[in-house]
C-alpha positions in Angstrom: 50.3 -6.2 76.1 49.8 -2.9 77.6 51.5 -0.8 75.8 49.9 -2.4 72.6 46.1 -2.4 74.2 47.3 1.8 75.0 48.0 2.3 70.9 45.3 0.4 69.8 42.8 2.9 72.8 44.4 5.7 71.2 44.0 4.9 67.7 39.8 4.2 68.4 39.6 6.9 69.8 40.8 8.9 67.2 38.8 7.1 64.2 36.3 8.2 66.5 37.1 11.9 66.5 37.4 11.9 62.7 34.3 9.9 61.8 32.2 12.6 64.8 29.6 14.6 62.3 30.7 18.4 61.2 27.5 19.1 62.2 27.6 17.9 65.8 29.3 19.3 68.9 30.9 17.2 71.8 32.7 18.1 74.5 34.2 16.9 77.7 32.0 18.1 80.8 31.7 17.2 84.6 28.8 16.9 87.3 28.6 15.5 90.6 26.9 12.5 92.6 27.1 12.4 95.7 30.3 14.3 95.9 32.2 12.3 94.1 32.9 13.9 90.4 31.5 12.1 87.1 33.6 12.7 84.2 31.6 12.5 80.9 30.9 13.7 77.5 27.8 15.7 75.8 26.5 15.4 72.0 24.4 17.6 70.0 23.6 19.2 67.0 24.0 23.2 67.0 22.2 23.8 64.2 18.2 22.7 65.9 16.5 25.2 67.4 14.7 24.8 70.5 14.8 21.5 72.9 14.9 17.9 71.5 14.5 14.2 73.7 17.9 13.7 75.9 19.6 9.7 75.5 22.2 8.6 78.6 24.5 6.6 76.7 26.6 4.1 79.6 29.6 2.5 78.7 30.9 -1.1 79.1 32.5 -2.3 81.5 36.0 -0.6 80.3 34.7 3.0 81.3 33.6 5.7 79.4 35.9 5.5 76.7 36.3 6.6 72.4 33.2 4.0 71.9 30.7 5.2 74.4 31.8 8.7 73.0 31.0 7.8 69.2 27.6 6.6 70.2 26.7 10.1 71.8 28.2 11.4 68.5 25.7 9.6 66.4 22.7 9.7 68.5 23.7 13.7 68.4 23.8 13.3 64.5 20.2 11.6 64.7 18.8 15.4 66.4 19.0 13.5 70.1 21.2 15.7 72.5 23.8 12.1 74.3 25.3 12.2 77.3 27.3 9.3 77.7 27.8 8.7 81.5 30.2 7.9 83.8 29.5 5.2 85.9 33.0 4.9 87.8 33.6 7.9 89.5 36.7 10.5 88.1 36.7 8.9 85.0 38.1 5.6 86.0 38.8 3.4 82.9 40.3 -0.5 83.1 43.4 -1.6 80.7 42.4 -5.5 81.4 39.4 -7.5 81.8 40.5 -7.8 86.5 40.1 -4.1 86.5 37.1 -3.9 84.4 35.4 -6.6 86.1 36.4 -5.1 89.8 35.2 -1.5 88.7 32.2 -3.1 87.4 31.5 -5.4 90.0 31.2 -2.0 92.3 28.3 -0.9 90.8 26.4 -3.8 90.0 26.6 -5.2 93.8 25.7 -1.5 95.0 22.6 -0.9 93.6 22.1 2.4 95.4 25.3 3.0 94.2 24.1 2.3 90.8 20.5 4.8 91.1 22.9 7.7 92.3 25.0 8.2 90.0 22.4 7.1 86.9 20.2 9.5 88.5 22.6 12.2 88.8 23.6 11.9 85.5 20.2 11.9 83.9 19.5 15.1 86.3 22.4 16.8 84.6 21.1 15.3 80.7 17.7 17.2 82.1 19.3 20.4 82.5 20.3 21.3 79.2 19.3 23.9 77.5 18.8 21.8 74.6 16.9 19.3 76.3 13.6 18.3 76.4 13.4 17.5 80.1 10.0 15.4 79.7 11.6 13.0 76.7 14.9 11.1 77.8 16.2 7.5 77.0 18.7 5.2 78.0 21.1 3.1 75.5 23.6 0.8 77.0 26.1 -1.8 75.8 27.6 -4.8 78.1 27.9 -4.0 81.6 25.7 -0.5 80.8 22.8 -2.3 79.4 22.5 -4.3 82.5 22.8 -0.3 84.3 20.4 1.1 82.3 17.8 -1.9 82.6 18.2 -2.2 86.2 17.5 1.8 86.8 14.7 1.1 84.7 13.0 -1.6 86.7 13.6 0.7 89.6 11.4 3.1 88.1 13.5 5.6 86.3 11.8 8.3 84.8 12.7 7.4 80.9 10.2 6.4 77.8 12.4 4.2 76.9 16.1 1.8 77.0 17.3 -0.4 74.5 20.7 -2.5 75.9 23.1 -3.8 73.2 24.1 -7.4 74.6 23.7 -6.5 78.0 23.8 -8.4 81.6 20.0 -9.5 81.9 20.2 -10.1 85.3 18.6 -7.9 87.7 19.9 -6.7 90.6 16.4 -6.6 91.6 13.4 -8.1 89.9 11.5 -5.4 88.5 7.7 -4.8 90.1 4.5 -4.8 88.7 4.0 -1.7 87.2 6.4 -0.2 88.3 8.8 -0.1 84.8 7.9 3.4 82.9 9.6 3.2 79.8 9.1 0.6 76.9 12.6 -1.6 76.6 13.9 -3.2 74.0 17.2 -5.9 74.2 19.5 -6.8 71.6 21.3 -9.9 72.6 23.7 -12.2 70.4 22.3 -15.6 70.1 25.9 -17.5 70.3 27.0 -14.5 73.6 28.7 -16.8 76.3 28.1 -14.5 78.7 24.6 -13.8 78.7 22.5 -17.8 77.9 19.3 -18.0 76.6 17.8 -18.9 79.8 18.6 -15.2 80.8 16.8 -14.4 77.9 13.8 -16.2 78.9 14.0 -15.0 82.5 13.7 -11.7 81.7 10.9 -12.2 79.3 9.0 -13.8 81.8 10.3 -11.2 84.6 9.0 -8.1 82.2 5.8 -10.0 81.4 4.7 -10.2 85.1 5.8 -6.5 85.6 3.5 -5.8 83.2 6.2 -3.7 80.9 6.5 -3.1 77.5 9.5 -5.8 76.0 10.9 -6.7 72.8 13.8 -8.6 72.5 15.9 -9.3 69.2 18.6 -12.0 68.9 20.7 -11.9 66.4 22.4 -15.8 65.5 25.9 -15.9 65.2 26.4 -13.2 67.2 28.6 -13.0 70.0 29.1 -10.5 73.1 29.9 -7.4 72.5 29.0 -7.8 68.9 28.6 -3.8 68.1 31.6 -2.6 68.9 34.4 -3.1 66.4 37.5 -3.1 69.0 35.9 -6.7 70.2 38.5 -8.0 67.4 41.3 -6.8 68.9 40.3 -7.2 73.2 39.7 -11.1 72.1 42.9 -11.4 70.8 44.6 -9.5 73.7 42.6 -11.2 76.2 41.4 -14.5 75.2 37.9 -13.2 75.4 35.0 -15.2 73.2 34.1 -12.3 71.7 33.6 -10.8 68.0 32.9 -7.9 66.0 29.3 -8.5 64.1 29.0 -6.1 61.6 25.5 -7.0 60.3 23.8 -7.1 63.7 25.9 -3.7 64.8 23.9 -2.2 61.5 20.3 -3.9 62.2 20.6 -3.1 66.0 21.5 0.4 65.1 18.7 0.5 62.7 15.9 -1.1 65.2 17.1 1.2 68.0 16.7 4.1 65.8 12.8 3.4 65.2 12.7 2.2 68.6 13.6 6.0 70.3 11.7 7.6 67.5 8.5 6.0 68.4 9.3 6.4 72.0 10.2 9.8 72.7 7.8 11.2 69.7 
């Protein structure tokens, strides 16, 4: 099973590489957080003159893999400089749900660790010659959506945050006036990991905090609805997840408008 998964991940990486726009440039980068080497991937369009907004891309619980890099490339093709970040350190990646749960759990249960690693990534992105440091956003998937939302709750210097099928439970509830970013939450209506009560809870939380929150629920979409690899993961690990191309396309289009408005 593990051998099949490795082959699948390698194939996904090749597909992502072939789908990268020839106009964009992507490269592996390293930065540090509390002395730990973090392994990221940065992408941008070198044909664009001057500085442009930067977008942090936070990975699923598998780690910073081909999927998060693909999304960074897609953002670069839209005119942003995008950094696919490493929240686990040393570029760690999981090969099964048990490993993924342990890696994600270490970050989720330690809010200071999450903040330190997120801030280090944001500082690195802001330091890039192609980036307007006053216009930074973040997007995240599953675990990464939760990371982005939790750092927005803590008052991170972000203009916009988009969570795709993310963990909506707060590490620390948002305080009145603390959230600087406009928030967009894209959830599947049939997500077995994020129940409707969590969606309603974040609506109330952000209303109480005075935050600007938009929630879009895609009927019939399950957890991980944006990732084409979801179907393979479902088969390999008996997980109730599935790719939904319609919800994927619509949520990406909504994100495009949301970021354009937030980072103008």
